[in-house]
N, C-alpha and C positions, 0 to 999 in steps of 0.2 A: 538344529532348527533355528531359523531366523526369528529374532525379536526385534522389530523395527521401531525406532524413536523418531519423533519429528521435533526439530528445533527451528523456531522462526525468530525474527528480531521484533522489538516492541512496536515498530511503526505499523505492523500489520494487524495489531490488536484493535481493530475497528468494529468488530462485531462479537456479540455475546456467545454465539453458538460454537465457538472454537476454544473458548477459554477454559473449560472445564473437562478437557480431554486428558485422560490419564497418562498418555504417553507423549504429550507435548510439553516442551520447555521453551522459555522465552529468554533471549539475550537482550538486555535493555540498553537502548541508546541514552545518552545524557543531554540534559538541558541546563545551560549555565544561565542563571537569572541573576543579573547585575554581578555580585561577587560570590554567589553560592551555586554549587553544582548539585543537581538532583538526577537520579534515574527517572526516565519519563514515565515508568510504570508506577511511580510514587506520586505523580502529580494528577489530580482529578481534571476533568474537562472544565469544570466551573473554575477552579484554580487558575488554569491556564488562560482562560478568557480574561480573567482579572489582570493576570500579569501582562497580557498584551497591551492593556490600557495604561499600566502604571510603570512597568520596568523601563529602565533607561537603556539597558543592554540585554540582548537575548542571544545566545549562541548554542550550537548543537555539536555533538560529537559522537563518534562510534564507540561500541563496546571495545575493550582491550583484548588482545588474544589471550591474556591470562584469564579473563572472564569466560571466554569460550572454552578454554581448556578445562576450567573448573566444571562447566556444564557437561563437557565430554566425560569427565571423571565420574560425575554423578550418574549419567546413563550407564556407564560401564559397571558401576558398583550395583546398579539395580538389574544387572543381567541382560542388558541390551546388547545386541550383536552388530546391529546396522543402524546408522543414524542419517537421516535426510535433513540437511540444513538448507533453508530457504531464506534469503535475505533480499532486501530491496535492491534495485539496480546498482551495480558497482560504480556507475557513472554519477551517481548521486551522493555516495556515502563510501567510506572505508571499511564498512562492516563486512563486506564480502572478503577482503583481504585479511582482516583480522580473523576470520573464521578459518581461512586457509592456513595462515600462520600457526594457529593453534593446532590444526590437524598435523602439521609437520612436527609438532613438538611432542606427539603421542609416543608413549613407551609401553602400550598394550594393543592387543589386536583388534581394534574397534574399527569396522568398515564404516567410513564416512564419505558422503558425496555433498559437496558444497555447491549450491546452485542459486544464481542471481538472475531471475527473469528480467526482461527489460520492462518493468513496471515497477510500482511501489504502492505502499500504503494499501487503500481499499482495493487497488488493483491486484496485489498479492493476495489480500485476504479473500477475495472472491473465489479463488482456487483452492484454498485450504480445506473447506469441507469436503471437496471431492477427494482431495489427498487422504484426509482422515478416513473417510469411508473406504478408500482402496486398502488402506492399512487393516482396517477392521474386518475386511473380507478376506484377508490372508494373502493378498498378492505377494509374489516374491519381490525381492528388492529390485532386481533388474527390470521386472515388469512394471513395478511401481515407477521406476525412473523413467521408462518409455512413456508412461501416460502423463507424467509431469512435464516432460518435454513437449509433448503434443498439446496439452492443456494451455501452456503459456507460449505456444509458438507465434501466436499472431494477436497479442494483447492490445487493448486499447484503453487508455486513460485520458480524458479530456473535461475540462472544467472552465467555468468563467468565474471571475473574482470581482468583488465590488471595490476593492482597494489594492492597487498594484504595488504600494510602497513596501508591503512585506517582502515581495519577490526582489525588489531592489536591495534592501537591507540583508537579504540572504544571499546576495551575489548572483541572483538568476535573471536579473533584468537591469538594463542600463537606467540611469537616472532620468534621462530625458523622456524615455518611453513610459516610464512609471509615472512621472509627473504629469505628462501630456494626458496619459490614459485616465488618470484619477480626476484631474481638473475638468477635462472635457467630457467626463462620464461615459467614455467609451467602454463597450463591453468586450474585454479581451478573452479570447479563447487560448487557453494554454494546454498543450498536449505533450504527452510523453513520445518523443521521436528517437528511436534507437537508444532508448534508456535514459534520455535527458529531457528536462522540461524546456519547452520551446513555446514562445508566443507566436501562433500560427495565423491567427485571424483577429480582426477587430470589427465588431458589430455594434450597431447603434442602439439595439434593444435586446432584452433578455429573451424575447420571443424568438428572434433570429438565432440566438445562441441555442435555444431549445430545439428549433428545427434542424440545426445543424447536428446536434447530438442524436436525434431521432432518425435522421437520414442515415447515420452511421449504423445504427442498429438495424435499419432496414436492409443495409447492404450486407451485414452479417447473417441476417436470416435467409437471404437469397443464396449464400454461398456455404452454410454449414448446417449440419443436422441438428446439432445441439448447440445452443447459444445461451450463455449465462450473463446476466447484466446486474450490476450494482448501480443504483441512483443514489448520490450523496446530495444532501442539502445542509448547507451550513447556515442556519438561521433563516432558511427560505422554504418553510414547509409547503407553501403554496405550490411550488414547482414540483415537489414530490407528489402532491395530489394529482397535479395535471399529467405527470409522467405516468402514474398508476392508471389513470383513465385512458391514457393513450395506448398503453401495452395491453389492457384488457380488451381494447377495441380492435387493435391492429394485430397483436402478437400474443394471444393468449397462452400459446405453447411454450413461450420462453420463460425460463426460470428467472425471476427477479427477487432482488433483495434491496432493502432501503437502509442506507446509513446516514446517520444524523450528526456525526462528529468524526474528527481525525484526531490522532494522538498529538501530544504537545510538540514533538519535533517538527511535524508538518505544519502545526498551528503557527510556529515561529516563521515559517516560510511563505505561508498562504493566508493567514489571518483566520477570521471567522465568519466570513460573509461570502457566500457563493453557492454554486451548484454544478453537478456534473456527472458523468458516467464512467464506469469501467465495463469492458466487455471482454469475456474469454469465450472460446469456441472449441468444439470437437466434431468429428465426423465418425 
């Protein structure tokens, strides 16, 4: 009989409803703050916001293969027969590769599938409750994997930021674009394209960004039977309220979640000011 466990990386811990699942474990990425390294799960949101203001150097890194192997051994010792590992996009981090290397080091018959959808952070987290529900319903491992691939087949993550310099420091944007965008108060729209963060649009107002996000949701609703949306606001609660009103009026059938923070690793690269959406769909 199959006993299925779920392993995610810490950048997807953006919502409380997935954190108390008995069959879920977490591989923590690392944040280096000046000369000290921390597991990101050990840094609170409030602490990270303070570090963004005061730290001279902020770096991030993936879990080692040895850390994944220890988690696999823990699942094995608890009687699990199958493990689904879901990480952020492999084009953003070496986390996926670490999980694969650890899998190759196994000396016990634990069935492991390592999957990195072309999304990250709250975009991955959006699908995790559906996966947890499927495991609780007793789906076979093969059927579970079919649903996972369909759920993340056409993901969307897009957001706007108040300060582009964090993207520059993290190597995601060149200095000229970051400087001009910040100084001229241009509202950039960053999207995940094929698993990578790309600056795709430049708007003059937050309203224009908001309209672009809602137009994307309108498109999903036209094409898919089931649409799941997460609206994230980083210190911009007024836009979450506006989004809630929009969805109640236009798409009350769509399942919505509201996220108010990202984990420390993504705070390093994105900062603490902005808002955006993640969307997943199924037919």
